[in-house]
C-alpha positions in Angstrom: -11.0 -0.1 -21.8 -10.9 -0.5 -18.1 -9.8 -4.2 -18.5 -6.9 -3.1 -20.6 -5.8 -0.4 -18.1 -6.1 -2.9 -15.3 -3.9 -5.4 -17.2 -1.3 -2.7 -18.0 -1.1 -1.7 -14.3 -0.3 -5.3 -13.4 3.2 -5.6 -11.8 3.1 -9.3 -12.9 2.7 -8.3 -16.5 5.6 -5.8 -16.4 7.8 -8.2 -14.5 7.2 -10.8 -17.2 7.9 -8.2 -20.0 11.2 -7.1 -18.2 12.1 -10.8 -17.8 11.6 -11.5 -21.5 13.5 -8.3 -22.5 16.3 -9.2 -20.2 16.6 -12.7 -21.7 16.5 -11.3 -25.2 19.2 -8.7 -24.3 21.5 -11.4 -23.0 20.8 -13.7 -26.0 21.7 -10.9 -28.4 24.9 -10.0 -26.6 24.0 -6.8 -24.8 26.3 -6.1 -21.9 25.0 -7.9 -18.8 25.7 -4.8 -16.6 23.6 -2.6 -18.8 20.8 -5.2 -18.9 20.8 -5.6 -15.1 20.8 -1.8 -14.6 18.0 -1.2 -17.1 15.9 -4.1 -15.7 16.3 -2.9 -12.2 15.4 0.7 -13.2 12.3 -0.5 -15.0 11.1 -2.6 -12.2 11.7 0.1 -9.6 9.8 2.7 -11.7 6.9 0.4 -12.4 6.6 -0.5 -8.7 6.3 3.2 -7.8 3.8 3.9 -10.6 1.7 0.9 -9.6 1.7 2.0 -6.0 0.6 5.5 -6.9 -2.2 4.3 -9.2 -3.4 1.8 -6.6 -3.5 4.4 -3.9 -5.3 6.8 -6.2 -8.0 4.2 -6.8 -8.3 3.6 -3.1 -8.6 7.3 -2.3 -11.2 7.8 -5.1 -13.3 4.9 -3.7 -13.0 6.5 -0.2 -14.2 9.9 -1.5 -17.1 8.3 -3.4 -18.1 6.4 -0.2 -17.9 9.6 1.9 -20.0 11.5 -0.7 -22.6 8.8 -0.7 -22.8 8.9 3.2 -23.2 12.7 3.2 -26.0 12.5 0.6 -27.7 9.9 2.7 -27.4 12.0 5.8 -28.7 15.0 3.9 -31.7 13.0 2.6 -32.4 11.8 6.1 -32.4 15.3 7.5 -34.7 16.7 4.8 -37.2 13.9 5.3 -37.7 14.8 9.0 
């Protein structure tokens, strides 16, 4: 499940999907202005979401590291 979530959070994947959708939209005659606007909006939103998810993972790792260090310090104090 984590592999799938990691893939879905990939900006490269979403950029490729937007590229394919843009190409298909142009092939099927959708207005180029609408296609450009939609593509830009999707890429912008995905960039923000990707940033938020990545920063959340970094923060979670930092908290886990801090908890581990506090536990080690507590163990060292109780042993003495």
